PyMOL CGO cylinders between C-alpha atoms (Angstrom):
from pymol import cmd
from pymol.cgo import CYLINDER

trace = [
    CYLINDER, 103.31, 117.81, 89.61, 100.06, 116.63, 88.00, 0.3, 1, 1, 1, 1, 1, 1,
    CYLINDER, 100.06, 116.63, 88.00, 96.99, 118.66, 89.17, 0.3, 1, 1, 1, 1, 1, 1,
    CYLINDER, 96.99, 118.66, 89.17, 95.36, 115.65, 90.83, 0.3, 1, 1, 1, 1, 1, 1,
    CYLINDER, 95.36, 115.65, 90.83, 98.25, 115.30, 93.30, 0.3, 1, 1, 1, 1, 1, 1,
    CYLINDER, 98.25, 115.30, 93.30, 97.83, 118.78, 94.73, 0.3, 1, 1, 1, 1, 1, 1,
    CYLINDER, 97.83, 118.78, 94.73, 94.46, 118.01, 96.28, 0.3, 1, 1, 1, 1, 1, 1,
    CYLINDER, 94.46, 118.01, 96.28, 95.84, 114.74, 97.53, 0.3, 1, 1, 1, 1, 1, 1,
    CYLINDER, 95.84, 114.74, 97.53, 98.74, 116.46, 99.24, 0.3, 1, 1, 1, 1, 1, 1,
    CYLINDER, 98.74, 116.46, 99.24, 96.31, 119.06, 100.70, 0.3, 1, 1, 1, 1, 1, 1,
    CYLINDER, 96.31, 119.06, 100.70, 94.04, 116.28, 102.03, 0.3, 1, 1, 1, 1, 1, 1,
    CYLINDER, 94.04, 116.28, 102.03, 96.97, 114.48, 103.56, 0.3, 1, 1, 1, 1, 1, 1,
    CYLINDER, 96.97, 114.48, 103.56, 98.22, 117.62, 105.23, 0.3, 1, 1, 1, 1, 1, 1,
    CYLINDER, 98.22, 117.62, 105.23, 94.75, 118.39, 106.64, 0.3, 1, 1, 1, 1, 1, 1,
    CYLINDER, 94.75, 118.39, 106.64, 94.60, 114.77, 107.95, 0.3, 1, 1, 1, 1, 1, 1,
    CYLINDER, 94.60, 114.77, 107.95, 97.90, 115.44, 109.86, 0.3, 1, 1, 1, 1, 1, 1,
    CYLINDER, 97.90, 115.44, 109.86, 100.00, 113.35, 107.55, 0.3, 1, 1, 1, 1, 1, 1,
    CYLINDER, 100.00, 113.35, 107.55, 102.54, 116.00, 106.69, 0.3, 1, 1, 1, 1, 1, 1,
    CYLINDER, 102.54, 116.00, 106.69, 103.75, 116.11, 110.26, 0.3, 1, 1, 1, 1, 1, 1,
    CYLINDER, 103.75, 116.11, 110.26, 106.60, 114.01, 111.55, 0.3, 1, 1, 1, 1, 1, 1,
    CYLINDER, 106.60, 114.01, 111.55, 104.58, 111.18, 113.08, 0.3, 1, 1, 1, 1, 1, 1,
    CYLINDER, 104.58, 111.18, 113.08, 102.74, 108.69, 110.98, 0.3, 1, 1, 1, 1, 1, 1,
    CYLINDER, 102.74, 108.69, 110.98, 101.74, 105.12, 111.81, 0.3, 1, 1, 1, 1, 1, 1,
    CYLINDER, 101.74, 105.12, 111.81, 102.50, 102.25, 109.51, 0.3, 1, 1, 1, 1, 1, 1,
    CYLINDER, 102.50, 102.25, 109.51, 98.87, 101.04, 109.61, 0.3, 1, 1, 1, 1, 1, 1,
    CYLINDER, 98.87, 101.04, 109.61, 97.10, 104.38, 108.91, 0.3, 1, 1, 1, 1, 1, 1,
    CYLINDER, 97.10, 104.38, 108.91, 99.35, 106.87, 107.18, 0.3, 1, 1, 1, 1, 1, 1,
    CYLINDER, 99.35, 106.87, 107.18, 96.60, 108.92, 105.65, 0.3, 1, 1, 1, 1, 1, 1,
    CYLINDER, 96.60, 108.92, 105.65, 93.02, 109.64, 105.47, 0.3, 1, 1, 1, 1, 1, 1,
    CYLINDER, 93.02, 109.64, 105.47, 92.40, 110.33, 101.80, 0.3, 1, 1, 1, 1, 1, 1,
    CYLINDER, 92.40, 110.33, 101.80, 88.60, 110.83, 102.19, 0.3, 1, 1, 1, 1, 1, 1,
    CYLINDER, 88.60, 110.83, 102.19, 87.07, 112.04, 98.99, 0.3, 1, 1, 1, 1, 1, 1,
    CYLINDER, 87.07, 112.04, 98.99, 90.05, 111.31, 96.76, 0.3, 1, 1, 1, 1, 1, 1,
    CYLINDER, 90.05, 111.31, 96.76, 89.66, 108.90, 93.92, 0.3, 1, 1, 1, 1, 1, 1,
    CYLINDER, 89.66, 108.90, 93.92, 91.97, 105.90, 93.48, 0.3, 1, 1, 1, 1, 1, 1,
    CYLINDER, 91.97, 105.90, 93.48, 92.30, 103.73, 90.29, 0.3, 1, 1, 1, 1, 1, 1,
    CYLINDER, 92.30, 103.73, 90.29, 94.59, 100.79, 89.52, 0.3, 1, 1, 1, 1, 1, 1,
    CYLINDER, 94.59, 100.79, 89.52, 95.50, 100.96, 85.89, 0.3, 1, 1, 1, 1, 1, 1,
    CYLINDER, 95.50, 100.96, 85.89, 97.31, 97.69, 85.69, 0.3, 1, 1, 1, 1, 1, 1,
    CYLINDER, 97.31, 97.69, 85.69, 99.10, 94.95, 87.52, 0.3, 1, 1, 1, 1, 1, 1,
    CYLINDER, 99.10, 94.95, 87.52, 102.01, 93.55, 85.59, 0.3, 1, 1, 1, 1, 1, 1,
    CYLINDER, 102.01, 93.55, 85.59, 103.93, 90.38, 86.21, 0.3, 1, 1, 1, 1, 1, 1,
    CYLINDER, 103.93, 90.38, 86.21, 101.69, 87.62, 87.57, 0.3, 1, 1, 1, 1, 1, 1,
    CYLINDER, 101.69, 87.62, 87.57, 99.04, 85.61, 85.67, 0.3, 1, 1, 1, 1, 1, 1,
    CYLINDER, 99.04, 85.61, 85.67, 95.83, 87.50, 84.98, 0.3, 1, 1, 1, 1, 1, 1,
    CYLINDER, 95.83, 87.50, 84.98, 93.88, 85.84, 87.83, 0.3, 1, 1, 1, 1, 1, 1,
    CYLINDER, 93.88, 85.84, 87.83, 96.57, 86.64, 90.38, 0.3, 1, 1, 1, 1, 1, 1,
    CYLINDER, 96.57, 86.64, 90.38, 96.90, 90.23, 89.02, 0.3, 1, 1, 1, 1, 1, 1,
    CYLINDER, 96.90, 90.23, 89.02, 93.16, 90.63, 89.46, 0.3, 1, 1, 1, 1, 1, 1,
    CYLINDER, 93.16, 90.63, 89.46, 93.32, 89.40, 93.04, 0.3, 1, 1, 1, 1, 1, 1,
    CYLINDER, 93.32, 89.40, 93.04, 96.16, 91.76, 93.83, 0.3, 1, 1, 1, 1, 1, 1,
    CYLINDER, 96.16, 91.76, 93.83, 94.21, 94.63, 92.36, 0.3, 1, 1, 1, 1, 1, 1,
    CYLINDER, 94.21, 94.63, 92.36, 91.24, 93.77, 94.66, 0.3, 1, 1, 1, 1, 1, 1,
    CYLINDER, 91.24, 93.77, 94.66, 93.54, 93.72, 97.72, 0.3, 1, 1, 1, 1, 1, 1,
    CYLINDER, 93.54, 93.72, 97.72, 95.17, 96.98, 96.66, 0.3, 1, 1, 1, 1, 1, 1,
    CYLINDER, 95.17, 96.98, 96.66, 91.69, 98.56, 96.21, 0.3, 1, 1, 1, 1, 1, 1,
    CYLINDER, 91.69, 98.56, 96.21, 90.70, 97.25, 99.66, 0.3, 1, 1, 1, 1, 1, 1,
    CYLINDER, 90.70, 97.25, 99.66, 93.80, 98.86, 101.26, 0.3, 1, 1, 1, 1, 1, 1,
    CYLINDER, 93.80, 98.86, 101.26, 93.04, 102.11, 99.56, 0.3, 1, 1, 1, 1, 1, 1,
    CYLINDER, 93.04, 102.11, 99.56, 89.35, 102.03, 100.60, 0.3, 1, 1, 1, 1, 1, 1,
    CYLINDER, 89.35, 102.03, 100.60, 90.40, 101.50, 104.23, 0.3, 1, 1, 1, 1, 1, 1,
    CYLINDER, 90.40, 101.50, 104.23, 92.41, 104.72, 104.02, 0.3, 1, 1, 1, 1, 1, 1,
    CYLINDER, 92.41, 104.72, 104.02, 89.41, 106.64, 102.75, 0.3, 1, 1, 1, 1, 1, 1,
    CYLINDER, 89.41, 106.64, 102.75, 89.88, 106.59, 98.95, 0.3, 1, 1, 1, 1, 1, 1,
    CYLINDER, 89.88, 106.59, 98.95, 86.95, 106.23, 96.65, 0.3, 1, 1, 1, 1, 1, 1,
    CYLINDER, 86.95, 106.23, 96.65, 87.75, 103.44, 94.27, 0.3, 1, 1, 1, 1, 1, 1,
    CYLINDER, 87.75, 103.44, 94.27, 87.00, 104.18, 90.61, 0.3, 1, 1, 1, 1, 1, 1,
    CYLINDER, 87.00, 104.18, 90.61, 87.53, 102.29, 87.35, 0.3, 1, 1, 1, 1, 1, 1,
    CYLINDER, 87.53, 102.29, 87.35, 90.89, 102.90, 85.65, 0.3, 1, 1, 1, 1, 1, 1,
    CYLINDER, 90.89, 102.90, 85.65, 89.20, 104.46, 82.57, 0.3, 1, 1, 1, 1, 1, 1,
    CYLINDER, 89.20, 104.46, 82.57, 86.97, 106.78, 84.58, 0.3, 1, 1, 1, 1, 1, 1,
    CYLINDER, 86.97, 106.78, 84.58, 87.21, 110.46, 83.64, 0.3, 1, 1, 1, 1, 1, 1,
    CYLINDER, 87.21, 110.46, 83.64, 88.24, 113.08, 86.05, 0.3, 1, 1, 1, 1, 1, 1,
    CYLINDER, 88.24, 113.08, 86.05, 90.91, 113.33, 88.68, 0.3, 1, 1, 1, 1, 1, 1,
    CYLINDER, 90.91, 113.33, 88.68, 92.22, 110.25, 90.47, 0.3, 1, 1, 1, 1, 1, 1,
    CYLINDER, 92.22, 110.25, 90.47, 95.39, 108.87, 91.94, 0.3, 1, 1, 1, 1, 1, 1,
    CYLINDER, 95.39, 108.87, 91.94, 96.14, 106.31, 89.15, 0.3, 1, 1, 1, 1, 1, 1,
    CYLINDER, 96.14, 106.31, 89.15, 98.52, 103.40, 90.01, 0.3, 1, 1, 1, 1, 1, 1,
    CYLINDER, 98.52, 103.40, 90.01, 100.48, 100.98, 87.90, 0.3, 1, 1, 1, 1, 1, 1,
    CYLINDER, 100.48, 100.98, 87.90, 101.75, 97.96, 89.92, 0.3, 1, 1, 1, 1, 1, 1,
    CYLINDER, 101.75, 97.96, 89.92, 104.51, 95.65, 88.91, 0.3, 1, 1, 1, 1, 1, 1,
    CYLINDER, 104.51, 95.65, 88.91, 105.22, 92.35, 90.71, 0.3, 1, 1, 1, 1, 1, 1,
    CYLINDER, 105.22, 92.35, 90.71, 107.94, 89.85, 90.29, 0.3, 1, 1, 1, 1, 1, 1,
    CYLINDER, 107.94, 89.85, 90.29, 108.56, 86.44, 91.93, 0.3, 1, 1, 1, 1, 1, 1,
    CYLINDER, 108.56, 86.44, 91.93, 111.90, 84.75, 92.20, 0.3, 1, 1, 1, 1, 1, 1,
    CYLINDER, 111.90, 84.75, 92.20, 113.80, 82.05, 94.04, 0.3, 1, 1, 1, 1, 1, 1,
    CYLINDER, 113.80, 82.05, 94.04, 116.05, 83.52, 96.72, 0.3, 1, 1, 1, 1, 1, 1,
    CYLINDER, 116.05, 83.52, 96.72, 119.54, 82.25, 97.50, 0.3, 1, 1, 1, 1, 1, 1,
    CYLINDER, 119.54, 82.25, 97.50, 118.09, 80.27, 100.45, 0.3, 1, 1, 1, 1, 1, 1,
    CYLINDER, 118.09, 80.27, 100.45, 115.73, 78.41, 98.13, 0.3, 1, 1, 1, 1, 1, 1,
    CYLINDER, 115.73, 78.41, 98.13, 112.61, 80.22, 99.32, 0.3, 1, 1, 1, 1, 1, 1,
    CYLINDER, 112.61, 80.22, 99.32, 110.32, 82.30, 97.17, 0.3, 1, 1, 1, 1, 1, 1,
    CYLINDER, 110.32, 82.30, 97.17, 110.76, 86.03, 97.18, 0.3, 1, 1, 1, 1, 1, 1,
    CYLINDER, 110.76, 86.03, 97.18, 108.86, 88.92, 95.66, 0.3, 1, 1, 1, 1, 1, 1,
    CYLINDER, 108.86, 88.92, 95.66, 109.67, 92.45, 94.52, 0.3, 1, 1, 1, 1, 1, 1,
    CYLINDER, 109.67, 92.45, 94.52, 107.14, 95.09, 93.71, 0.3, 1, 1, 1, 1, 1, 1,
    CYLINDER, 107.14, 95.09, 93.71, 106.89, 98.65, 92.32, 0.3, 1, 1, 1, 1, 1, 1,
    CYLINDER, 106.89, 98.65, 92.32, 103.94, 101.05, 92.50, 0.3, 1, 1, 1, 1, 1, 1,
    CYLINDER, 103.94, 101.05, 92.50, 103.94, 104.02, 90.18, 0.3, 1, 1, 1, 1, 1, 1,
    CYLINDER, 103.94, 104.02, 90.18, 101.42, 106.83, 90.82, 0.3, 1, 1, 1, 1, 1, 1,
    CYLINDER, 101.42, 106.83, 90.82, 100.29, 109.52, 88.56, 0.3, 1, 1, 1, 1, 1, 1,
    CYLINDER, 100.29, 109.52, 88.56, 97.41, 111.92, 88.13, 0.3, 1, 1, 1, 1, 1, 1,
    CYLINDER, 97.41, 111.92, 88.13, 96.85, 111.16, 84.49, 0.3, 1, 1, 1, 1, 1, 1,
    CYLINDER, 96.85, 111.16, 84.49, 98.06, 107.54, 84.06, 0.3, 1, 1, 1, 1, 1, 1,
    CYLINDER, 98.06, 107.54, 84.06, 101.06, 108.54, 82.03, 0.3, 1, 1, 1, 1, 1, 1,
    CYLINDER, 101.06, 108.54, 82.03, 103.35, 111.00, 83.85, 0.3, 1, 1, 1, 1, 1, 1,
    CYLINDER, 103.35, 111.00, 83.85, 104.72, 109.44, 86.98, 0.3, 1, 1, 1, 1, 1, 1,
    CYLINDER, 104.72, 109.44, 86.98, 104.47, 111.56, 90.11, 0.3, 1, 1, 1, 1, 1, 1,
    CYLINDER, 104.47, 111.56, 90.11, 105.88, 109.00, 92.57, 0.3, 1, 1, 1, 1, 1, 1,
    CYLINDER, 105.88, 109.00, 92.57, 107.41, 105.54, 92.67, 0.3, 1, 1, 1, 1, 1, 1,
    CYLINDER, 107.41, 105.54, 92.67, 107.94, 103.20, 95.55, 0.3, 1, 1, 1, 1, 1, 1,
    CYLINDER, 107.94, 103.20, 95.55, 109.26, 99.66, 95.55, 0.3, 1, 1, 1, 1, 1, 1,
    CYLINDER, 109.26, 99.66, 95.55, 110.20, 96.93, 97.95, 0.3, 1, 1, 1, 1, 1, 1,
    CYLINDER, 110.20, 96.93, 97.95, 110.62, 93.26, 98.53, 0.3, 1, 1, 1, 1, 1, 1,
    CYLINDER, 110.62, 93.26, 98.53, 108.86, 90.56, 100.49, 0.3, 1, 1, 1, 1, 1, 1,
    CYLINDER, 108.86, 90.56, 100.49, 110.09, 87.12, 101.45, 0.3, 1, 1, 1, 1, 1, 1,
    CYLINDER, 110.09, 87.12, 101.45, 108.09, 83.89, 101.75, 0.3, 1, 1, 1, 1, 1, 1,
    CYLINDER, 108.09, 83.89, 101.75, 108.61, 80.80, 103.83, 0.3, 1, 1, 1, 1, 1, 1,
    CYLINDER, 108.61, 80.80, 103.83, 107.49, 78.65, 100.96, 0.3, 1, 1, 1, 1, 1, 1,
    CYLINDER, 107.49, 78.65, 100.96, 109.90, 76.88, 98.58, 0.3, 1, 1, 1, 1, 1, 1,
    CYLINDER, 109.90, 76.88, 98.58, 110.95, 78.89, 95.55, 0.3, 1, 1, 1, 1, 1, 1,
    CYLINDER, 110.95, 78.89, 95.55, 110.83, 76.15, 92.90, 0.3, 1, 1, 1, 1, 1, 1,
    CYLINDER, 110.83, 76.15, 92.90, 107.88, 77.79, 91.35, 0.3, 1, 1, 1, 1, 1, 1,
    CYLINDER, 107.88, 77.79, 91.35, 107.87, 81.19, 93.07, 0.3, 1, 1, 1, 1, 1, 1,
    CYLINDER, 107.87, 81.19, 93.07, 104.64, 82.54, 91.67, 0.3, 1, 1, 1, 1, 1, 1,
    CYLINDER, 104.64, 82.54, 91.67, 102.77, 79.69, 93.43, 0.3, 1, 1, 1, 1, 1, 1,
    CYLINDER, 102.77, 79.69, 93.43, 104.02, 81.09, 96.76, 0.3, 1, 1, 1, 1, 1, 1,
    CYLINDER, 104.02, 81.09, 96.76, 102.34, 84.44, 96.05, 0.3, 1, 1, 1, 1, 1, 1,
    CYLINDER, 102.34, 84.44, 96.05, 99.25, 83.68, 98.09, 0.3, 1, 1, 1, 1, 1, 1,
    CYLINDER, 99.25, 83.68, 98.09, 96.65, 86.02, 99.54, 0.3, 1, 1, 1, 1, 1, 1,
    CYLINDER, 96.65, 86.02, 99.54, 98.67, 86.80, 102.65, 0.3, 1, 1, 1, 1, 1, 1,
    CYLINDER, 98.67, 86.80, 102.65, 101.75, 87.76, 100.66, 0.3, 1, 1, 1, 1, 1, 1,
    CYLINDER, 101.75, 87.76, 100.66, 99.68, 89.88, 98.29, 0.3, 1, 1, 1, 1, 1, 1,
    CYLINDER, 99.68, 89.88, 98.29, 97.92, 91.62, 101.13, 0.3, 1, 1, 1, 1, 1, 1,
    CYLINDER, 97.92, 91.62, 101.13, 101.35, 92.34, 102.72, 0.3, 1, 1, 1, 1, 1, 1,
    CYLINDER, 101.35, 92.34, 102.72, 102.60, 93.81, 99.51, 0.3, 1, 1, 1, 1, 1, 1,
    CYLINDER, 102.60, 93.81, 99.51, 99.47, 95.88, 98.88, 0.3, 1, 1, 1, 1, 1, 1,
    CYLINDER, 99.47, 95.88, 98.88, 99.51, 97.30, 102.40, 0.3, 1, 1, 1, 1, 1, 1,
    CYLINDER, 99.51, 97.30, 102.40, 103.25, 98.11, 102.41, 0.3, 1, 1, 1, 1, 1, 1,
    CYLINDER, 103.25, 98.11, 102.41, 103.11, 99.55, 98.89, 0.3, 1, 1, 1, 1, 1, 1,
    CYLINDER, 103.11, 99.55, 98.89, 100.12, 101.81, 99.58, 0.3, 1, 1, 1, 1, 1, 1,
    CYLINDER, 100.12, 101.81, 99.58, 101.58, 102.96, 102.92, 0.3, 1, 1, 1, 1, 1, 1,
    CYLINDER, 101.58, 102.96, 102.92, 104.93, 103.86, 101.19, 0.3, 1, 1, 1, 1, 1, 1,
    CYLINDER, 104.93, 103.86, 101.19, 103.11, 105.56, 98.27, 0.3, 1, 1, 1, 1, 1, 1,
    CYLINDER, 103.11, 105.56, 98.27, 101.01, 107.74, 100.57, 0.3, 1, 1, 1, 1, 1, 1,
    CYLINDER, 101.01, 107.74, 100.57, 104.10, 108.62, 102.52, 0.3, 1, 1, 1, 1, 1, 1,
    CYLINDER, 104.10, 108.62, 102.52, 105.95, 109.51, 99.34, 0.3, 1, 1, 1, 1, 1, 1,
    CYLINDER, 105.95, 109.51, 99.34, 103.03, 111.55, 97.97, 0.3, 1, 1, 1, 1, 1, 1,
    CYLINDER, 103.03, 111.55, 97.97, 102.57, 113.41, 101.24, 0.3, 1, 1, 1, 1, 1, 1,
    CYLINDER, 102.57, 113.41, 101.24, 106.32, 114.20, 101.54, 0.3, 1, 1, 1, 1, 1, 1,
    CYLINDER, 106.32, 114.20, 101.54, 106.39, 112.77, 105.06, 0.3, 1, 1, 1, 1, 1, 1,
    CYLINDER, 106.39, 112.77, 105.06, 109.69, 111.94, 106.74, 0.3, 1, 1, 1, 1, 1, 1,
    CYLINDER, 109.69, 111.94, 106.74, 110.74, 108.26, 106.38, 0.3, 1, 1, 1, 1, 1, 1,
    CYLINDER, 110.74, 108.26, 106.38, 108.81, 108.33, 103.11, 0.3, 1, 1, 1, 1, 1, 1,
    CYLINDER, 108.81, 108.33, 103.11, 109.41, 104.83, 101.87, 0.3, 1, 1, 1, 1, 1, 1,
    CYLINDER, 109.41, 104.83, 101.87, 110.96, 101.47, 102.34, 0.3, 1, 1, 1, 1, 1, 1,
    CYLINDER, 110.96, 101.47, 102.34, 114.68, 100.99, 101.81, 0.3, 1, 1, 1, 1, 1, 1,
    CYLINDER, 114.68, 100.99, 101.81, 115.44, 101.08, 98.14, 0.3, 1, 1, 1, 1, 1, 1,
    CYLINDER, 115.44, 101.08, 98.14, 112.35, 103.07, 97.25, 0.3, 1, 1, 1, 1, 1, 1,
    CYLINDER, 112.35, 103.07, 97.25, 112.66, 105.95, 94.88, 0.3, 1, 1, 1, 1, 1, 1,
    CYLINDER, 112.66, 105.95, 94.88, 110.76, 109.05, 93.98, 0.3, 1, 1, 1, 1, 1, 1,
    CYLINDER, 110.76, 109.05, 93.98, 110.94, 109.82, 90.32, 0.3, 1, 1, 1, 1, 1, 1,
    CYLINDER, 110.94, 109.82, 90.32, 108.84, 112.30, 88.31, 0.3, 1, 1, 1, 1, 1, 1,
    CYLINDER, 108.84, 112.30, 88.31, 108.80, 112.06, 84.58, 0.3, 1, 1, 1, 1, 1, 1,
]
cmd.load_cgo(trace, "trace")
C-alpha cells in the first residue's frame, strides 16, 4: 500500500468509517487529506474538465483539500475513465472507472460502475449532462472511499479492488 493511503485509512477510521454502518451520502470525513485528479479520459476536453470540477466538489464536501495533480507531497491521486454508449433500449448509458493511488502510478484501489440516461443514445456523449456527471462523481467517490477504508459493502456491483 502506498504511504499516502495509510493516513487516509487512519483518518477514515477515526471518522467512524471503518465501522459497519456508512451512509451513501457521507461515507467519510477526510479532513486534512489532499485529493488530486490526475486525468479524466474518454469525453471531449471541455466535458472532462467539467467532470473534474464536479469530482473535486464531491471530494471537498467530504473534507478533502483539493490540490493540483502535479503538486508535490502526499495526496490521494485519481485517474477517471468515462465511456458513453447506446444501450439496447436506445437510451444513452455511461460506464466509469476511478483508479486511486498515492503516487499517481501504482494503483491502490479501483472502483467502477454504470449509469443510465433517459435521453436518446444516438449521440451518447451529448446525454452526459451535468446531472449525469454529478451522479457519477458522487457514486464514484463514495465507492472509492468505501474501498479505501475497507468498509463492508465497499463498492457498487462489478467494482473491483486491484493493487498493482
